N, C-alpha and C positions, 0 to 999 in steps of 0.2 A: 422808413422804407426806401430802399435804393431805387434809382431811376428806372432800371430794367424791370423790377417787380411792379412799380407803379404803372409803367406803360403796359405791361401784360395785364394787370388787373383792370385797367381802363379798357383794354381791348376785348375782354370777356364779360365784364360787368354789364348787367342789364340787357344781355343778348341771349337769344334762343340758340343753343349750340348742342352738337352731339359730342359727348365726352370722348368717344372712341376716335373721333376725327381730330382731336386736339393734340395728339401725340403720334409720332411715326416710329416704325421699327428701324433699327440700324443693325446691319449685319454684325454678328458677334458681340453685341453690346446690350447693356441695360440702359435705358433712357428714362429720365424722370422730369416732370414738369409740375411745379407747385401751383395749384389753383387758388388756394386760400392758405395764408400763413398768419395766424393770430396767436395771441398769448394763450387763448383757450384751446387751441388745437390747429391741426393742419389737414388739408385735403390735397393729395398729390396723385398725379397720373404716372403710371409706369408702363413702359413697353419693353418686353424681354424677347430677344431673339431665342429661337429654339435651343435648349440646352443651357441657357444662361440662368442665373438665379441670384439669390441673396443668401450668404452663408449664415449658419446658425448664430443667433444673437438674442438678447432680451431687450425689452423696452419697459420703461416704468409706467406705461399707460396701455389700456386696451386699444387695439387697432382693428378696424374692420377692412377686410379685403373683399372687393366686389369685382368679379371677373367680367370684363367688357368684351373680350375676344380671346379665342384660343383655349389652351389648356395648361394647367399648372398643378404641381404637387406641393401642397403646403404641409410641412411637418411641424407639429406642436408637441413638445415634450416627448419626442420619439414616435408619436403616432402620425401616420400619413393620411392626408385627406386630398383626394383628387378634386379639382374644381374645373368647371367649364363655363362658358359664356352664360351669364344670367344667375350664377350661383355666388354665394358669399359665405364668409366664415369670419368669426371674431377670434383674433389671437389675444389671449388674456395677458394682462400686465405681468411682468416678471417671470413668464414661462418661456423657455427657449423655443425659438421658432426659426424656420428657414423656408425658402421658396425656390423651386426649380421648374422652369418652363419645360414641359414635355413636348410642346409645340410652341410656335410663336404665341405670345400671350400679352394682353393688355389688362391692366387693373386700375381701379380707383382705390386708394388707401386713405382711410379717414381715421385720424387719431385725435381723440378728445383728451386734453390734458387736465381737465378739472371736473 
């Protein structure tokens, strides 16, 4: 583990925190911050400015998106799913998916690799 990741893990481990407060919006950008990065999977926070997104791609593992703030449109295999704060969706492994923030949006992405 590199020094930056180790320092961040120490800063958040064993503390009561609000996920939505651990990442900030940046104008015209998508920001990400990894919370857990293990061989078995990752937990990553994302903040999308309105209109920003992730282009269509596939992943070899299931991934769960949990909406922390704002609104997003998730597309899975061509079908669109609007999500708002407090909602979640699982993007199945090997299925094409994309995300586009319809308003500023924060999410927690959990990917289990095994």
